C-alpha positions in Angstrom: 100.5 135.2 134.2 102.1 136.3 130.9 103.6 132.8 130.4 100.1 131.3 130.8 98.6 133.8 128.3 101.4 133.1 125.8 100.7 129.4 126.2 97.0 129.7 125.6 97.0 132.4 122.9 100.5 132.2 121.5 103.2 134.8 121.5 102.9 137.9 119.4 105.3 137.9 116.5 108.4 140.1 116.8 109.0 140.5 113.1 106.9 143.7 112.6 108.3 147.2 113.0 106.4 150.3 114.2 104.8 150.7 110.7 103.6 147.1 110.7 106.1 146.2 107.9 107.8 142.8 108.1 111.4 143.3 109.5 113.9 140.5 109.7 116.9 140.8 111.9 119.4 139.7 109.3 122.6 141.6 108.6 122.8 143.8 105.4 125.4 141.5 103.9 123.0 138.5 104.0 120.3 140.5 102.1 122.9 141.7 99.5 124.1 138.1 99.0 120.5 136.9 98.6 119.7 139.7 96.0 122.9 139.0 94.1 122.3 135.2 94.0 118.6 135.3 93.1 118.5 138.2 90.6 121.8 137.6 88.8 121.4 133.9 88.1 118.5 133.4 85.6 118.0 129.8 86.8 117.3 131.0 90.4 115.3 134.1 89.5 111.7 133.2 90.3 110.4 135.7 87.7 111.9 133.6 84.9 109.9 130.6 86.1 106.4 132.1 86.1 103.8 133.0 83.5 104.8 133.3 79.8 108.5 132.8 80.3 108.0 129.4 81.9 105.7 128.4 79.0 108.2 129.5 76.4 110.9 127.4 78.1 108.7 124.3 78.1 108.0 124.7 74.4 111.7 124.9 73.6 112.5 121.7 75.4 
């Protein structure tokens, strides 16, 4: 019966913890590598590509 209900209505996502926060099952090393890569390299940091900073870069080029 549960397989039929899953088929008809979809499975419930398993990415939420008890406080309804999104929780990904990735090791801590993966998250640290992601943080290091995206926040230390200015070309990969999304904050440098939005708003006024992006407009300033376009005007320089």
